[in-house]
PDB file of N, CA, C, O and CB in Angstrom:
ATOM      1  N   UNK A   1      63.546  89.932  19.625  1.00  0.00           N
ATOM      2  CA  UNK A   1      63.633  90.778  18.462  1.00  0.00           C
ATOM      3  C   UNK A   1      63.244  92.207  18.821  1.00  0.00           C
ATOM      4  O   UNK A   1      62.404  92.449  19.688  1.00  0.00           O
ATOM      5  CB  UNK A   1      62.747  90.240  17.345  1.00  0.00           C
ATOM      6  N   UNK A   2      63.864  93.115  18.147  1.00  0.00           N
ATOM      7  CA  UNK A   2      63.497  94.505  18.339  1.00  0.00           C
ATOM      8  C   UNK A   2      62.694  94.971  17.138  1.00  0.00           C
ATOM      9  O   UNK A   2      62.591  94.266  16.135  1.00  0.00           O
ATOM     10  CB  UNK A   2      64.747  95.390  18.546  1.00  0.00           C
ATOM     11  N   UNK A   3      62.132  96.149  17.247  1.00  0.00           N
ATOM     12  CA  UNK A   3      61.363  96.681  16.142  1.00  0.00           C
ATOM     13  C   UNK A   3      62.232  97.406  15.128  1.00  0.00           C
ATOM     14  O   UNK A   3      61.722  97.846  14.098  1.00  0.00           O
ATOM     15  CB  UNK A   3      60.303  97.606  16.657  1.00  0.00           C
ATOM     16  N   UNK A   4      63.528  97.545  15.385  1.00  0.00           N
ATOM     17  CA  UNK A   4      64.409  98.295  14.491  1.00  0.00           C
ATOM     18  C   UNK A   4      65.228  97.412  13.572  1.00  0.00           C
ATOM     19  O   UNK A   4      65.674  97.885  12.526  1.00  0.00           O
ATOM     20  CB  UNK A   4      65.327  99.154  15.293  1.00  0.00           C
ATOM     21  N   UNK A   5      65.445  96.166  13.908  1.00  0.00           N
ATOM     22  CA  UNK A   5      66.280  95.322  13.069  1.00  0.00           C
ATOM     23  C   UNK A   5      66.210  93.870  13.478  1.00  0.00           C
ATOM     24  O   UNK A   5      65.504  93.493  14.413  1.00  0.00           O
ATOM     25  CB  UNK A   5      67.703  95.791  13.113  1.00  0.00           C
ATOM     26  N   UNK A   6      66.957  93.072  12.754  1.00  0.00           N
ATOM     27  CA  UNK A   6      66.998  91.633  13.011  1.00  0.00           C
ATOM     28  C   UNK A   6      68.428  91.141  12.864  1.00  0.00           C
ATOM     29  O   UNK A   6      69.227  91.722  12.128  1.00  0.00           O
ATOM     30  CB  UNK A   6      66.051  90.865  12.048  1.00  0.00           C
ATOM     31  N   UNK A   7      68.735  90.083  13.558  1.00  0.00           N
ATOM     32  CA  UNK A   7      70.044  89.456  13.425  1.00  0.00           C
ATOM     33  C   UNK A   7      69.874  88.253  12.503  1.00  0.00           C
ATOM     34  O   UNK A   7      69.091  87.344  12.781  1.00  0.00           O
ATOM     35  CB  UNK A   7      70.635  89.034  14.828  1.00  0.00           C
ATOM     36  N   UNK A   8      70.624  88.264  11.398  1.00  0.00           N
ATOM     37  CA  UNK A   8      70.533  87.179  10.428  1.00  0.00           C
ATOM     38  C   UNK A   8      71.926  86.724  10.017  1.00  0.00           C
ATOM     39  O   UNK A   8      72.902  87.464  10.138  1.00  0.00           O
ATOM     40  CB  UNK A   8      69.727  87.619   9.194  1.00  0.00           C
ATOM     41  N   UNK A   9      71.998  85.483   9.527  1.00  0.00           N
ATOM     42  CA  UNK A   9      73.251  84.909   9.028  1.00  0.00           C
ATOM     43  C   UNK A   9      73.104  84.735   7.518  1.00  0.00           C
ATOM     44  O   UNK A   9      72.168  84.092   7.045  1.00  0.00           O
ATOM     45  CB  UNK A   9      73.587  83.532   9.736  1.00  0.00           C
ATOM     46  N   UNK A  10      74.031  85.311   6.778  1.00  0.00           N
ATOM     47  CA  UNK A  10      73.969  85.227   5.326  1.00  0.00           C
ATOM     48  C   UNK A  10      74.553  83.908   4.845  1.00  0.00           C
ATOM     49  O   UNK A  10      75.609  83.471   5.302  1.00  0.00           O
ATOM     50  CB  UNK A  10      74.710  86.405   4.685  1.00  0.00           C
ATOM     51  N   UNK A  11      73.843  83.285   3.913  1.00  0.00           N
ATOM     52  CA  UNK A  11      74.248  81.994   3.356  1.00  0.00           C
ATOM     53  C   UNK A  11      75.133  82.173   2.127  1.00  0.00           C
ATOM     54  O   UNK A  11      75.940  81.300   1.808  1.00  0.00           O
ATOM     55  CB  UNK A  11      73.016  81.161   2.996  1.00  0.00           C
ATOM     56  N   UNK A  12      74.984  83.296   1.442  1.00  0.00           N
ATOM     57  CA  UNK A  12      75.792  83.627   0.260  1.00  0.00           C
ATOM     58  C   UNK A  12      76.146  85.111   0.339  1.00  0.00           C
ATOM     59  O   UNK A  12      75.511  85.866   1.075  1.00  0.00           O
ATOM     60  CB  UNK A  12      75.022  83.294  -1.084  1.00  0.00           C
ATOM     61  N   UNK A  13      77.156  85.524  -0.418  1.00  0.00           N
ATOM     62  CA  UNK A  13      77.466  86.954  -0.503  1.00  0.00           C
ATOM     63  C   UNK A  13      76.261  87.662  -1.107  1.00  0.00           C
ATOM     64  O   UNK A  13      75.669  87.173  -2.070  1.00  0.00           O
ATOM     65  CB  UNK A  13      78.762  87.214  -1.357  1.00  0.00           C
ATOM     66  N   UNK A  14      75.895  88.814  -0.546  1.00  0.00           N
ATOM     67  CA  UNK A  14      74.705  89.512  -1.021  1.00  0.00           C
ATOM     68  C   UNK A  14      74.869  91.010  -0.848  1.00  0.00           C
ATOM     69  O   UNK A  14      75.389  91.473   0.168  1.00  0.00           O
ATOM     70  CB  UNK A  14      73.455  89.023  -0.279  1.00  0.00           C
ATOM     71  N   UNK A  15      74.424  91.766  -1.840  1.00  0.00           N
ATOM     72  CA  UNK A  15      74.451  93.229  -1.792  1.00  0.00           C
ATOM     73  C   UNK A  15      73.043  93.753  -1.560  1.00  0.00           C
ATOM     74  O   UNK A  15      72.111  93.398  -2.282  1.00  0.00           O
ATOM     75  CB  UNK A  15      75.044  93.820  -3.099  1.00  0.00           C
ATOM     76  N   UNK A  16      72.897  94.596  -0.552  1.00  0.00           N
ATOM     77  CA  UNK A  16      71.615  95.230  -0.236  1.00  0.00           C
ATOM     78  C   UNK A  16      71.694  96.673  -0.705  1.00  0.00           C
ATOM     79  O   UNK A  16      72.653  97.380  -0.399  1.00  0.00           O
ATOM     80  CB  UNK A  16      71.283  95.147   1.304  1.00  0.00           C
ATOM     81  N   UNK A  17      70.685  97.107  -1.448  1.00  0.00           N
ATOM     82  CA  UNK A  17      70.625  98.485  -1.932  1.00  0.00           C
ATOM     83  C   UNK A  17      69.462  99.194  -1.240  1.00  0.00           C
ATOM     84  O   UNK A  17      68.332  99.138  -1.726  1.00  0.00           O
ATOM     85  CB  UNK A  17      70.464  98.531  -3.491  1.00  0.00           C
ATOM     86  N   UNK A  18      69.721  99.865  -0.104  1.00  0.00           N
ATOM     87  CA  UNK A  18      68.652 100.576   0.582  1.00  0.00           C
ATOM     88  C   UNK A  18      68.149 101.786  -0.204  1.00  0.00           C
ATOM     89  O   UNK A  18      67.019 102.231  -0.003  1.00  0.00           O
ATOM     90  CB  UNK A  18      69.125 101.017   1.942  1.00  0.00           C
ATOM     91  N   UNK A  19      68.982 102.316  -1.095  1.00  0.00           N
ATOM     92  CA  UNK A  19      68.593 103.413  -1.978  1.00  0.00           C
ATOM     93  C   UNK A  19      69.396 103.262  -3.271  1.00  0.00           C
ATOM     94  O   UNK A  19      70.381 102.523  -3.295  1.00  0.00           O
ATOM     95  CB  UNK A  19      68.843 104.824  -1.300  1.00  0.00           C
ATOM     96  N   UNK A  20      68.999 103.942  -4.336  1.00  0.00           N
ATOM     97  CA  UNK A  20      69.730 103.803  -5.595  1.00  0.00           C
ATOM     98  C   UNK A  20      71.199 104.227  -5.518  1.00  0.00           C
ATOM     99  O   UNK A  20      72.013 103.787  -6.330  1.00  0.00           O
ATOM    100  CB  UNK A  20      69.046 104.607  -6.652  1.00  0.00           C
ATOM    101  N   UNK A  21      71.540 105.072  -4.553  1.00  0.00           N
ATOM    102  CA  UNK A  21      72.907 105.588  -4.444  1.00  0.00           C
ATOM    103  C   UNK A  21      73.754 104.861  -3.399  1.00  0.00           C
ATOM    104  O   UNK A  21      74.909 105.229  -3.187  1.00  0.00           O
ATOM    105  CB  UNK A  21      72.866 107.054  -4.113  1.00  0.00           C
ATOM    106  N   UNK A  22      73.208 103.848  -2.750  1.00  0.00           N
ATOM    107  CA  UNK A  22      73.953 103.163  -1.684  1.00  0.00           C
ATOM    108  C   UNK A  22      73.859 101.656  -1.850  1.00  0.00           C
ATOM    109  O   UNK A  22      72.823 101.119  -2.243  1.00  0.00           O
ATOM    110  CB  UNK A  22      73.424 103.574  -0.298  1.00  0.00           C
ATOM    111  N   UNK A  23      74.970 100.979  -1.542  1.00  0.00           N
ATOM    112  CA  UNK A  23      75.012  99.523  -1.563  1.00  0.00           C
ATOM    113  C   UNK A  23      75.767  99.051  -0.328  1.00  0.00           C
ATOM    114  O   UNK A  23      76.832  99.575  -0.005  1.00  0.00           O
ATOM    115  CB  UNK A  23      75.680  98.990  -2.871  1.00  0.00           C
ATOM    116  N   UNK A  24      75.211  98.060   0.358  1.00  0.00           N
ATOM    117  CA  UNK A  24      75.872  97.461   1.517  1.00  0.00           C
ATOM    118  C   UNK A  24      76.129  96.001   1.174  1.00  0.00           C
ATOM    119  O   UNK A  24      75.201  95.270   0.829  1.00  0.00           O
ATOM    120  CB  UNK A  24      75.002  97.604   2.833  1.00  0.00           C
ATOM    121  N   UNK A  25      77.373  95.576   1.264  1.00  0.00           N
ATOM    122  CA  UNK A  25      77.748  94.200   0.921  1.00  0.00           C
ATOM    123  C   UNK A  25      77.829  93.359   2.191  1.00  0.00           C
ATOM    124  O   UNK A  25      78.425  93.773   3.186  1.00  0.00           O
ATOM    125  CB  UNK A  25      79.105  94.168   0.159  1.00  0.00           C
ATOM    126  N   UNK A  26      77.226  92.183   2.146  1.00  0.00           N
ATOM    127  CA  UNK A  26      77.259  91.242   3.261  1.00  0.00           C
ATOM    128  C   UNK A  26      77.962  89.976   2.796  1.00  0.00           C
ATOM    129  O   UNK A  26      77.755  89.529   1.668  1.00  0.00           O
ATOM    130  CB  UNK A  26      75.821  90.927   3.784  1.00  0.00           C
ATOM    131  N   UNK A  27      78.787  89.397   3.651  1.00  0.00           N
ATOM    132  CA  UNK A  27      79.584  88.230   3.307  1.00  0.00           C
ATOM    133  C   UNK A  27      78.918  86.952   3.786  1.00  0.00           C
ATOM    134  O   UNK A  27      78.288  86.922   4.843  1.00  0.00           O
ATOM    135  CB  UNK A  27      80.979  88.346   3.900  1.00  0.00           C
ATOM    136  N   UNK A  28      79.065  85.906   2.998  1.00  0.00           N
ATOM    137  CA  UNK A  28      78.493  84.602   3.331  1.00  0.00           C
ATOM    138  C   UNK A  28      79.110  84.077   4.628  1.00  0.00           C
ATOM    139  O   UNK A  28      80.313  84.213   4.853  1.00  0.00           O
ATOM    140  CB  UNK A  28      78.718  83.593   2.176  1.00  0.00           C
ATOM    141  N   UNK A  29      78.278  83.480   5.469  1.00  0.00           N
ATOM    142  CA  UNK A  29      78.737  82.890   6.718  1.00  0.00           C
ATOM    143  C   UNK A  29      78.819  83.855   7.882  1.00  0.00           C
ATOM    144  O   UNK A  29      79.051  83.431   9.015  1.00  0.00           O
ATOM    145  CB  UNK A  29      80.055  82.285   6.510  1.00  0.00           C
ATOM    146  N   UNK A  30      78.637  85.137   7.634  1.00  0.00           N
ATOM    147  CA  UNK A  30      78.723  86.134   8.691  1.00  0.00           C
ATOM    148  C   UNK A  30      77.336  86.460   9.230  1.00  0.00           C
ATOM    149  O   UNK A  30      76.344  86.375   8.507  1.00  0.00           O
ATOM    150  CB  UNK A  30      79.411  87.404   8.177  1.00  0.00           C
ATOM    151  N   UNK A  31      77.277  86.832  10.498  1.00  0.00           N
ATOM    152  CA  UNK A  31      76.032  87.226  11.136  1.00  0.00           C
ATOM    153  C   UNK A  31      76.043  88.734  11.315  1.00  0.00           C
ATOM    154  O   UNK A  31      77.020  89.307  11.797  1.00  0.00           O
ATOM    155  CB  UNK A  31      75.839  86.501  12.499  1.00  0.00           C
ATOM    156  N   UNK A  32      74.944  89.374  10.921  1.00  0.00           N
ATOM    157  CA  UNK A  32      74.839  90.825  10.984  1.00  0.00           C
ATOM    158  C   UNK A  32      73.521  91.216  11.625  1.00  0.00           C
ATOM    159  O   UNK A  32      72.550  90.461  11.588  1.00  0.00           O
ATOM    160  CB  UNK A  32      74.964  91.448   9.583  1.00  0.00           C
ATOM    161  N   UNK A  33      73.496  92.401  12.212  1.00  0.00           N
ATOM    162  CA  UNK A  33      72.260  93.018  12.698  1.00  0.00           C
ATOM    163  C   UNK A  33      71.851  94.004  11.620  1.00  0.00           C
ATOM    164  O   UNK A  33      72.538  95.002  11.401  1.00  0.00           O
ATOM    165  CB  UNK A  33      72.446  93.728  14.121  1.00  0.00           C
ATOM    166  N   UNK A  34      70.738  93.738  10.941  1.00  0.00           N
ATOM    167  CA  UNK A  34      70.323  94.534   9.788  1.00  0.00           C
ATOM    168  C   UNK A  34      68.914  95.082  10.002  1.00  0.00           C
ATOM    169  O   UNK A  34      68.211  94.685  10.931  1.00  0.00           O
ATOM    170  CB  UNK A  34      70.381  93.692   8.496  1.00  0.00           C
ATOM    171  N   UNK A  35      68.521  95.995   9.131  1.00  0.00           N
ATOM    172  CA  UNK A  35      67.180  96.546   9.208  1.00  0.00           C
ATOM    173  C   UNK A  35      66.154  95.457   8.903  1.00  0.00           C
ATOM    174  O   UNK A  35      66.478  94.433   8.302  1.00  0.00           O
ATOM    175  CB  UNK A  35      67.022  97.732   8.236  1.00  0.00           C
ATOM    176  N   UNK A  36      64.924  95.691   9.321  1.00  0.00           N
ATOM    177  CA  UNK A  36      63.863  94.720   9.081  1.00  0.00           C
ATOM    178  C   UNK A  36      63.647  94.520   7.585  1.00  0.00           C
ATOM    179  O   UNK A  36      63.453  93.392   7.134  1.00  0.00           O
ATOM    180  CB  UNK A  36      62.559  95.171   9.751  1.00  0.00           C
ATOM    181  N   UNK A  37      63.678  95.604   6.815  1.00  0.00           N
ATOM    182  CA  UNK A  37      63.471  95.501   5.365  1.00  0.00           C
ATOM    183  C   UNK A  37      64.540  94.630   4.714  1.00  0.00           C
ATOM    184  O   UNK A  37      64.233  93.784   3.874  1.00  0.00           O
ATOM    185  CB  UNK A  37      63.473  96.895   4.725  1.00  0.00           C
ATOM    186  N   UNK A  38      65.783  94.836   5.100  1.00  0.00           N
ATOM    187  CA  UNK A  38      66.891  94.034   4.564  1.00  0.00           C
ATOM    188  C   UNK A  38      66.725  92.574   4.962  1.00  0.00           C
ATOM    189  O   UNK A  38      66.885  91.684   4.127  1.00  0.00           O
ATOM    190  CB  UNK A  38      68.252  94.573   5.064  1.00  0.00           C
ATOM    191  N   UNK A  39      66.410  92.321   6.212  1.00  0.00           N
ATOM    192  CA  UNK A  39      66.265  90.947   6.706  1.00  0.00           C
ATOM    193  C   UNK A  39      65.140  90.219   5.996  1.00  0.00           C
ATOM    194  O   UNK A  39      65.304  89.074   5.574  1.00  0.00           O
ATOM    195  CB  UNK A  39      66.014  90.942   8.210  1.00  0.00           C
ATOM    196  N   UNK A  40      63.999  90.877   5.862  1.00  0.00           N
ATOM    197  CA  UNK A  40      62.862  90.223   5.218  1.00  0.00           C
ATOM    198  C   UNK A  40      63.145  89.880   3.765  1.00  0.00           C
ATOM    199  O   UNK A  40      62.775  88.804   3.297  1.00  0.00           O
ATOM    200  CB  UNK A  40      61.638  91.107   5.302  1.00  0.00           C
ATOM    201  N   UNK A  41      63.801  90.789   3.047  1.00  0.00           N
ATOM    202  CA  UNK A  41      64.098  90.530   1.639  1.00  0.00           C
ATOM    203  C   UNK A  41      65.132  89.421   1.490  1.00  0.00           C
ATOM    204  O   UNK A  41      64.971  88.539   0.646  1.00  0.00           O
ATOM    205  CB  UNK A  41      64.596  91.805   0.956  1.00  0.00           C
ATOM    206  N   UNK A  42      66.199  89.451   2.303  1.00  0.00           N
ATOM    207  CA  UNK A  42      67.248  88.432   2.221  1.00  0.00           C
ATOM    208  C   UNK A  42      66.696  87.050   2.560  1.00  0.00           C
ATOM    209  O   UNK A  42      67.040  86.070   1.900  1.00  0.00           O
ATOM    210  CB  UNK A  42      68.408  88.781   3.164  1.00  0.00           C
ATOM    211  N   UNK A  43      65.859  86.964   3.564  1.00  0.00           N
ATOM    212  CA  UNK A  43      65.272  85.677   3.956  1.00  0.00           C
ATOM    213  C   UNK A  43      64.318  85.185   2.873  1.00  0.00           C
ATOM    214  O   UNK A  43      64.320  84.000   2.539  1.00  0.00           O
ATOM    215  CB  UNK A  43      64.530  85.799   5.311  1.00  0.00           C
ATOM    216  N   UNK A  44      63.500  86.087   2.321  1.00  0.00           N
ATOM    217  CA  UNK A  44      62.548  85.708   1.269  1.00  0.00           C
ATOM    218  C   UNK A  44      63.264  85.192   0.022  1.00  0.00           C
ATOM    219  O   UNK A  44      62.764  84.288  -0.648  1.00  0.00           O
ATOM    220  CB  UNK A  44      61.661  86.904   0.902  1.00  0.00           C
ATOM    221  N   UNK A  45      64.429  85.757  -0.296  1.00  0.00           N
ATOM    222  CA  UNK A  45      65.190  85.343  -1.475  1.00  0.00           C
ATOM    223  C   UNK A  45      66.066  84.116  -1.207  1.00  0.00           C
ATOM    224  O   UNK A  45      66.698  83.589  -2.122  1.00  0.00           O
ATOM    225  CB  UNK A  45      66.055  86.491  -1.957  1.00  0.00           C
ATOM    226  N   UNK A  46      66.100  83.666   0.050  1.00  0.00           N
ATOM    227  CA  UNK A  46      66.919  82.504   0.394  1.00  0.00           C
ATOM    228  C   UNK A  46      68.396  82.823   0.536  1.00  0.00           C
ATOM    229  O   UNK A  46      69.237  81.925   0.480  1.00  0.00           O
ATOM    230  CB  UNK A  46      66.745  81.444  -0.640  1.00  0.00           C
ATOM    231  N   UNK A  47      68.714  84.091   0.718  1.00  0.00           N
ATOM    232  CA  UNK A  47      70.113  84.524   0.851  1.00  0.00           C
ATOM    233  C   UNK A  47      70.592  84.482   2.296  1.00  0.00           C
ATOM    234  O   UNK A  47      71.795  84.511   2.557  1.00  0.00           O
ATOM    235  CB  UNK A  47      70.281  85.934   0.301  1.00  0.00           C
ATOM    236  N   UNK A  48      69.635  84.413   3.251  1.00  0.00           N
ATOM    237  CA  UNK A  48      70.002  84.457   4.668  1.00  0.00           C
ATOM    238  C   UNK A  48      68.994  83.661   5.480  1.00  0.00           C
ATOM    239  O   UNK A  48      67.923  83.288   5.000  1.00  0.00           O
ATOM    240  CB  UNK A  48      70.078  85.918   5.178  1.00  0.00           C
ATOM    241  N   UNK A  49      69.376  83.412   6.738  1.00  0.00           N
ATOM    242  CA  UNK A  49      68.484  82.749   7.678  1.00  0.00           C
ATOM    243  C   UNK A  49      68.490  83.527   8.977  1.00  0.00           C
ATOM    244  O   UNK A  49      69.498  84.132   9.341  1.00  0.00           O
ATOM    245  CB  UNK A  49      68.901  81.272   7.912  1.00  0.00           C
ATOM    246  N   UNK A  50      67.371  83.512   9.672  1.00  0.00           N
ATOM    247  CA  UNK A  50      67.277  84.223  10.939  1.00  0.00           C
ATOM    248  C   UNK A  50      68.071  83.478  11.996  1.00  0.00           C
ATOM    249  O   UNK A  50      68.048  82.248  12.044  1.00  0.00           O
ATOM    250  CB  UNK A  50      65.807  84.386  11.375  1.00  0.00           C
ATOM    251  N   UNK A  51      68.772  84.214  12.842  1.00  0.00           N
ATOM    252  CA  UNK A  51      69.546  83.618  13.920  1.00  0.00           C
ATOM    253  C   UNK A  51      68.619  83.398  15.106  1.00  0.00           C
ATOM    254  O   UNK A  51      67.982  84.337  15.583  1.00  0.00           O
ATOM    255  CB  UNK A  51      70.761  84.517  14.314  1.00  0.00           C
ATOM    256  N   UNK A  52      68.541  82.160  15.581  1.00  0.00           N
ATOM    257  CA  UNK A  52      67.687  81.819  16.717  1.00  0.00           C
ATOM    258  C   UNK A  52      68.352  82.298  18.002  1.00  0.00           C
ATOM    259  O   UNK A  52      69.564  82.160  18.166  1.00  0.00           O
ATOM    260  CB  UNK A  52      67.415  80.286  16.774  1.00  0.00           C
ATOM    261  N   UNK A  53      67.573  82.851  18.897  1.00  0.00           N
ATOM    262  CA  UNK A  53      68.117  83.334  20.169  1.00  0.00           C
ATOM    263  C   UNK A  53      68.853  84.649  20.031  1.00  0.00           C
ATOM    264  O   UNK A  53      69.746  84.961  20.819  1.00  0.00           O
ATOM    265  CB  UNK A  53      69.042  82.308  20.755  1.00  0.00           C
ATOM    266  N   UNK A  54      68.472  85.417  19.023  1.00  0.00           N
ATOM    267  CA  UNK A  54      69.169  86.672  18.768  1.00  0.00           C
ATOM    268  C   UNK A  54      68.777  87.778  19.734  1.00  0.00           C
ATOM    269  O   UNK A  54      69.322  88.880  19.660  1.00  0.00           O
ATOM    270  CB  UNK A  54      68.906  87.121  17.364  1.00  0.00           C
ATOM    271  N   UNK A  55      67.836  87.506  20.645  1.00  0.00           N
ATOM    272  CA  UNK A  55      67.390  88.537  21.561  1.00  0.00           C
ATOM    273  C   UNK A  55      68.390  88.865  22.655  1.00  0.00           C
ATOM    274  O   UNK A  55      68.292  89.923  23.278  1.00  0.00           O
ATOM    275  CB  UNK A  55      66.113  88.126  22.176  1.00  0.00           C
ATOM    276  N   UNK A  56      69.348  87.986  22.902  1.00  0.00           N
ATOM    277  CA  UNK A  56      70.328  88.226  23.951  1.00  0.00           C
ATOM    278  C   UNK A  56      71.318  89.305  23.527  1.00  0.00           C
ATOM    279  O   UNK A  56      71.810  89.283  22.398  1.00  0.00           O
ATOM    280  CB  UNK A  56      71.068  86.931  24.298  1.00  0.00           C
ATOM    281  N   UNK A  57      71.613  90.245  24.414  1.00  0.00           N
ATOM    282  CA  UNK A  57      72.577  91.295  24.064  1.00  0.00           C
ATOM    283  C   UNK A  57      73.996  90.726  24.028  1.00  0.00           C
ATOM    284  O   UNK A  57      74.253  89.677  24.618  1.00  0.00           O
ATOM    285  CB  UNK A  57      72.494  92.468  25.071  1.00  0.00           C
ATOM    286  N   UNK A  58      74.908  91.397  23.352  1.00  0.00           N
ATOM    287  CA  UNK A  58      76.292  90.948  23.316  1.00  0.00           C
ATOM    288  C   UNK A  58      76.897  90.899  24.720  1.00  0.00           C
ATOM    289  O   UNK A  58      76.469  91.632  25.612  1.00  0.00           O
ATOM    290  CB  UNK A  58      77.120  91.865  22.416  1.00  0.00           C
ATOM    291  N   UNK A  59      77.875  90.049  24.907  1.00  0.00           N
ATOM    292  CA  UNK A  59      78.528  89.903  26.210  1.00  0.00           C
ATOM    293  C   UNK A  59      79.147  91.228  26.649  1.00  0.00           C
ATOM    294  O   UNK A  59      79.809  91.904  25.862  1.00  0.00           O
ATOM    295  CB  UNK A  59      79.607  88.801  26.157  1.00  0.00           C
ATOM    296  N   UNK A  60      78.926  91.589  27.905  1.00  0.00           N
ATOM    297  CA  UNK A  60      79.541  92.783  28.476  1.00  0.00           C
ATOM    298  C   UNK A  60      78.775  94.068  28.247  1.00  0.00           C
ATOM    299  O   UNK A  60      79.138  95.103  28.805  1.00  0.00           O
ATOM    300  CB  UNK A  60      80.892  92.940  27.930  1.00  0.00           C
ATOM    301  N   UNK A  61      77.729  94.032  27.446  1.00  0.00           N
ATOM    302  CA  UNK A  61      77.013  95.269  27.138  1.00  0.00           C
ATOM    303  C   UNK A  61      76.280  95.819  28.357  1.00  0.00           C
ATOM    304  O   UNK A  61      76.173  97.036  28.511  1.00  0.00           O
ATOM    305  CB  UNK A  61      76.025  95.034  26.004  1.00  0.00           C
ATOM    306  N   UNK A  62      75.778  94.952  29.218  1.00  0.00           N
ATOM    307  CA  UNK A  62      75.048  95.418  30.405  1.00  0.00           C
ATOM    308  C   UNK A  62      75.942  96.258  31.306  1.00  0.00           C
ATOM    309  O   UNK A  62      75.516  97.297  31.809  1.00  0.00           O
ATOM    310  CB  UNK A  62      74.486  94.226  31.192  1.00  0.00           C
ATOM    311  N   UNK A  63      77.178  95.815  31.513  1.00  0.00           N
ATOM    312  CA  UNK A  63      78.106  96.564  32.361  1.00  0.00           C
ATOM    313  C   UNK A  63      78.460  97.902  31.722  1.00  0.00           C
ATOM    314  O   UNK A  63      78.582  98.909  32.420  1.00  0.00           O
ATOM    315  CB  UNK A  63      79.382  95.745  32.619  1.00  0.00           C
ATOM    316  N   UNK A  64      78.625  97.920  30.415  1.00  0.00           N
ATOM    317  CA  UNK A  64      78.958  99.159  29.710  1.00  0.00           C
ATOM    318  C   UNK A  64      77.823 100.163  29.824  1.00  0.00           C
ATOM    319  O   UNK A  64      78.059 101.342  30.085  1.00  0.00           O
ATOM    320  CB  UNK A  64      79.265  98.877  28.233  1.00  0.00           C
ATOM    321  N   UNK A  65      76.586  99.700  29.628  1.00  0.00           N
ATOM    322  CA  UNK A  65      75.440 100.604  29.732  1.00  0.00           C
ATOM    323  C   UNK A  65      75.262 101.133  31.148  1.00  0.00           C
ATOM    324  O   UNK A  65      74.943 102.307  31.335  1.00  0.00           O
ATOM    325  CB  UNK A  65      74.171  99.896  29.285  1.00  0.00           C
ATOM    326  N   UNK A  66      75.465 100.277  32.147  1.00  0.00           N
ATOM    327  CA  UNK A  66      75.341 100.708  33.541  1.00  0.00           C
ATOM    328  C   UNK A  66      76.384 101.779  33.862  1.00  0.00           C
ATOM    329  O   UNK A  66      76.085 102.749  34.558  1.00  0.00           O
ATOM    330  CB  UNK A  66      75.496  99.502  34.498  1.00  0.00           C
ATOM    331  N   UNK A  67      77.601 101.605  33.359  1.00  0.00           N
ATOM    332  CA  UNK A  67      78.670 102.566  33.585  1.00  0.00           C
ATOM    333  C   UNK A  67      78.312 103.915  32.953  1.00  0.00           C
ATOM    334  O   UNK A  67      78.545 104.961  33.558  1.00  0.00           O
ATOM    335  CB  UNK A  67      80.003 102.036  33.014  1.00  0.00           C
ATOM    336  N   UNK A  68      77.750 103.897  31.746  1.00  0.00           N
ATOM    337  CA  UNK A  68      77.376 105.140  31.074  1.00  0.00           C
ATOM    338  C   UNK A  68      76.238 105.840  31.808  1.00  0.00           C
ATOM    339  O   UNK A  68      76.218 107.068  31.896  1.00  0.00           O
ATOM    340  CB  UNK A  68      76.972 104.862  29.624  1.00  0.00           C
ATOM    341  N   UNK A  69      75.279 105.056  32.343  1.00  0.00           N
ATOM    342  CA  UNK A  69      74.173 105.646  33.097  1.00  0.00           C
ATOM    343  C   UNK A  69      74.682 106.333  34.351  1.00  0.00           C
ATOM    344  O   UNK A  69      74.251 107.437  34.682  1.00  0.00           O
ATOM    345  CB  UNK A  69      73.141 104.578  33.465  1.00  0.00           C
ATOM    346  N   UNK A  70      75.615 105.666  35.059  1.00  0.00           N
ATOM    347  CA  UNK A  70      76.180 106.274  36.276  1.00  0.00           C
ATOM    348  C   UNK A  70      76.908 107.562  35.947  1.00  0.00           C
ATOM    349  O   UNK A  70      76.771 108.556  36.659  1.00  0.00           O
ATOM    350  CB  UNK A  70      77.137 105.298  36.979  1.00  0.00           C
ATOM    351  N   UNK A  71      77.681 107.549  34.875  1.00  0.00           N
ATOM    352  CA  UNK A  71      78.443 108.732  34.493  1.00  0.00           C
ATOM    353  C   UNK A  71      77.510 109.885  34.129  1.00  0.00           C
ATOM    354  O   UNK A  71      77.755 111.031  34.505  1.00  0.00           O
ATOM    355  CB  UNK A  71      79.376 108.411  33.318  1.00  0.00           C
ATOM    356  N   UNK A  72      76.442 109.578  33.396  1.00  0.00           N
ATOM    357  CA  UNK A  72      75.474 110.611  33.020  1.00  0.00           C
ATOM    358  C   UNK A  72      74.766 111.165  34.257  1.00  0.00           C
ATOM    359  O   UNK A  72      74.543 112.371  34.360  1.00  0.00           O
ATOM    360  CB  UNK A  72      74.441 110.045  32.023  1.00  0.00           C
ATOM    361  N   UNK A  73      74.415 110.286  35.190  1.00  0.00           N
ATOM    362  CA  UNK A  73      73.747 110.731  36.422  1.00  0.00           C
ATOM    363  C   UNK A  73      74.680 111.611  37.248  1.00  0.00           C
ATOM    364  O   UNK A  73      74.230 112.593  37.839  1.00  0.00           O
ATOM    365  CB  UNK A  73      73.281 109.518  37.260  1.00  0.00           C
ATOM    366  N   UNK A  74      75.967 111.281  37.301  1.00  0.00           N
ATOM    367  CA  UNK A  74      76.931 112.089  38.037  1.00  0.00           C
ATOM    368  C   UNK A  74      77.104 113.474  37.411  1.00  0.00           C
ATOM    369  O   UNK A  74      77.266 114.467  38.121  1.00  0.00           O
ATOM    370  CB  UNK A  74      78.274 111.374  38.096  1.00  0.00           C
ATOM    371  N   UNK A  75      77.068 113.533  36.089  1.00  0.00           N
ATOM    372  CA  UNK A  75      77.233 114.808  35.398  1.00  0.00           C
ATOM    373  C   UNK A  75      76.016 115.709  35.546  1.00  0.00           C
ATOM    374  O   UNK A  75      76.142 116.933  35.544  1.00  0.00           O
ATOM    375  CB  UNK A  75      77.512 114.569  33.936  1.00  0.00           C
ATOM    376  N   UNK A  76      74.832 115.104  35.674  1.00  0.00           N
ATOM    377  CA  UNK A  76      73.595 115.879  35.825  1.00  0.00           C
ATOM    378  C   UNK A  76      73.373 116.348  37.256  1.00  0.00           C
ATOM    379  O   UNK A  76      72.571 117.256  37.475  1.00  0.00           O
ATOM    380  CB  UNK A  76      72.408 115.055  35.376  1.00  0.00           C
ATOM    381  N   UNK A  77      74.050 115.766  38.231  1.00  0.00           N
ATOM    382  CA  UNK A  77      73.843 116.122  39.632  1.00  0.00           C
ATOM    383  C   UNK A  77      74.523 117.399  40.020  1.00  0.00           C
ATOM    384  O   UNK A  77      74.432 117.821  41.173  1.00  0.00           O
ATOM    385  CB  UNK A  77      74.319 115.031  40.513  1.00  0.00           C
TER     386      UNK A  77
END
């Protein structure tokens, strides 16, 4: 887990209102990476469940990050 968000799976359709002027809709059965506040509220209300093993990065991300680091290092040299 990171300190910025959590990966959760929604059990029902649910709307998160981070502010009075914004609404984010989440669909049942889908897995999302959401803020900690959103995750805690959805789990407490029984609208979502935490995904086990969510600490693993998506497939291929390591190669993408390594490529970007090399490119940045080449540009700074």
